[in-house]
N, C-alpha and C positions, 0 to 999 in steps of 0.2 A: 504493499499500499504506499509506503514512504517513497519508493521509487516512482510510483505513478504520480504522487503529489509533486515530486521534484520535476517530473516531465511536464505536468500541467503548469507549474509556476514558471519554468523555463520557457515554455511555449507562450505563456502570457506576456512575458517581456518582449518576445519577438513580434507577437501579434499586435502589441500596442504601439510599435514603432511608427507605422504609417499614420496612425491617429495622432501621435505626438507631433510629427512634422506638420501635417495639415492643420491640426488644431492650433498650434502656435502661430502659424501664418495667418489664420483667420482671426485669432485673438488680437494680433497687432493691427490688422486692418480695421477691426471693429473698435479698437481703442481710439482710432482717429474719426470714428463716426460713420464708417462705411461697412455695410453688411453685404457680403458677397455670397449668394446662394449657389454660386457656380462651382463650389469646391469639388463636387463629384465629377463634373466635366473636366476640370483642370487636372484632377488626379488621373483620369482616364487618358487624357492627351499626354500627360507626363509618362504614364505607363507605356504607351505604345511608342513614344519618341525614344525613351531610354532603351526599350527592348529592340526596336528596329536598328538603332545605332550600334548596340552591342552585337546584334546578330550579323549586320552587314559588314562591320569593320573589325569584328573580333576584339572589341574594345573592352577595357577594364570596367568593373562595376562603378568605380568612381567617375569615369567619363560618362557612363550611362546615366548616373544620377545627375551629373551636370546638365546633360542634354534634356533629361526629364524636367529639371528645374527651369531650364531656358524655355522649353515648350509651355510649361505652366505659366511662366511670367508673360509670355506672348499672349496667351489666352486672357490673362488678367489685364493686359494692356487694352485689349478689345473692350473688356468690361469697363475699365477706367475711362476710356475715351467717351463712351456713351453716357456713363453715369456722372462723371466729374466735368468733362468738357461740354457735353451736350445736355446735362442736367436731367436725364431721363430717370425713370423709376428704378431704384436699385434692386428691388425684389424681382421685378419683371425681367430685368436684364440678367440677373443671376440665374433665374430659371431657364432663360433662353440659352445662356452659356452652357448649362448642364446638358440641355437637349442637343446643342451643337457638338459638345464634347463626346457625347455618346455616339452620335452619328459619324463624326469624322474619325474617331478611334476605331470604330467597327470597319469603316471603309479602308483605312490604311492597314488595319490589322488583318484583313482577309488574306493577305499574302504570307502571313506569319503563323497561321493556325497550324498546330502540330509541330511547330518548331520549338526546340528546347535549348536552354542555355546551361552551361556548367554550374551556375550558381556561385555560392561563396561559402568557403569552409569556415566553421566556427573557430574562434581563437581559443587557445588554451593557455591562459595567463599563468606563468610559472609561480608557484607558491600559493597564489590565491585560488586557482581552479581546484586545488585539492582540499580546500576547507570543507568539512562535512556539511551537507545540506545547502549552505549558502553558495559554495564554489560552483557547482553545476548550474545553478540558477542565474547567477550574476556574472561569472567570470569564464563562461564557456559559450559566449555569444559571438556573432560576427561583428566586425568593426562598425557597421552602419548603425547597429543598436547603440553603440557608445557615441556615435555622432549625434544621435537623437538626444541623448542625455546632455551632450555638450551644447546642442542647440537650445535646449531648455535653460541651461545655466546662463548662456549668453543673453537670451531674451529676458529672463528674470532680472539679470544684472542691469541691462539697459533700461528696462521699464522702472525698476525700483531705485536705481542708484545714479542715474545719469541725467543730464540736462535734456538730452534727446527724449528720454522717457517722459519727463514732465511736459515737454512740448507736444508729444503725441497725445498725452492725456488732455492737455489744454485745447488742442484742436478738436478732440472728440467731445469735450464738454461745451465749448463755445467757440466755434470757428469765427464768428463775427469779432469776438474780442481778440483772438489770435491775429486776425487780419488787421485790426486796428492798431495792434502793437508792431506791425511791420512784417509779420511772418507770411510766407507764401503758402496759404492753406492748401491750395490745389496741388502744389508740388509735394508737400508733405503727404497728402492723401495718395497721390500717385505712387510715391515711394513705398508706402505701407501696403497698398493693394498689390503692387508688383512683387514685394517680398512675400505676401500671402500666396500669390500664384506660384512663385518659385518653390516655396515650402510644400505646397500641395503637389506640384509636379515631382518633387523629390520623393514624397510619400508614395505616389503612384509608381515611379520608377523602381522603388524598393520592392513593391509588390511583384512586379513583372520580371525583375532581374535577380532578386535575392530570395524573397519569401516563397514565391511560387515561380521558379525561373522558366516560365513559358507564357505564351500569349493566349489568353482566353477572353473572348468578347465579354465586355461589361464586367471584368474581373474585380473592379473596385467594390462592387456588390454593396453599395450603400454606405461605405465607410466615410465618404465625403459628407453625407448627411449627419452621420454620427459625430464627425469632427465639429460640425456647426453646433450640434446639440451640446457637445462637450464645453464649448465656450460659454454657453449659458449656464450649464451645470457648474462650471468653475467660477461663475460670477466674475468673469474677465480677469482672473488671477492665474498666472502660469503654474504655480505649485498645485493648485487644485485641479487644473487641467491635466497635469502629469499624472496625478493620482487617479483621476477619472479615466484616463486613457488605459491605465493598467487594469482598472476595474472592468472596462468594456472589453479589453483584450482577454481577460480571464473568462468572461461570459462567452466570448467567441470561441475560445479554445476548448471550453468545457464539452462542446458537442462531439469533439473527436475522442474524448476519453470517458464518455458517459458509460459505455458498456463495460469498460475495464473497471470502473468504480462500482459496478453493479446497479446502476441507475436504470430502471426499466421505464424510460421516458421515450415517447415517439420521436423519431429523427426530425420530423417536420416541426415539432414544437421547439426542439433544440436549435434548429436552423433559424427559427424566427425569434429566438430568445434575445439576441442583441438588439433587435428593433423594438421588441416589447419593452425591454429595459430602458431603451431610449425614450419611448413614449411615457413610461412611468416616471422617469427622472424629470422630464420636462413638466409633467403635471404637478409633481411635488414642488419643484423649484418655483413654478409660476404662482403657487399659492402663498409663497413667502414674499409678499409685496415689499416688505421693508428691506430685505436683502437685495432685491432687484432694483429698487429705487436708489439704494445706497451706492451700487456699483455700476448700474447701467449708464453708458455714455449718453449724455443728454441729447446729443445731436445724431444718435444712431439712426441711419436710414433716411436722414433728411438731406436734401440737396443744398448746396451752397454756391452762390454766384458772387464773386468779388465785385 
């Protein structure tokens, strides 16, 4: 039983990685007052871009992640142009971006069906990997998992400890005041949205080149929506988002170990469990009006024209 629990927890860490990347990117964008519902589409485009690049040029995983991030940021640029420069509705544009991402990724990916990549071997950190129980869970992961933890640390530090973090929050709270103080609100929001797209693309590329190193149409399978829900669950705080990602990662990985644990639960229910959990979490969080009012960026979803 202990071996099975270790396997579940180790799988949870890996399964949470794309949620951490995408969630952190969306969190930064929403901190500036922009809500991008196109995370699912950006992840899918990042997934096929990274996979196609790695497959065509026998490129390294790091290069594939870079291409996935680039593709995600280009998708985000489309969103930013319409919502920030043209002042169109953010929710409608985000939904359109997801639909576009699903379609374009399926079109490009039709030539890569049944193609597999070698994937990425897990590291075995000397000394630490041999620690009982903890070692196999935390210190026998691939390096992209550790990159996600590094990304969390950097985002947390920037938002909590730097002038840039204060500026991002100021733009999200009152873009008019930030503009009156001489800051270029649109440029700041553009940067945040592009960062969010790049992080979503990296999360998608991780799925297609590392986590499941093959192309499967619509392989993101709702993780983009979960990443958006995680931002609300986390009350726009990186630490809570990190914990929430591991929670949802555990729910996702549980379906693969249910039989070994002796859980007589229908597979259909287990497959739906991450999305059921997402709905329940959003319902619970939405009832806490005080928490939402305290942390919700005041200008979230609102257009701004200088």
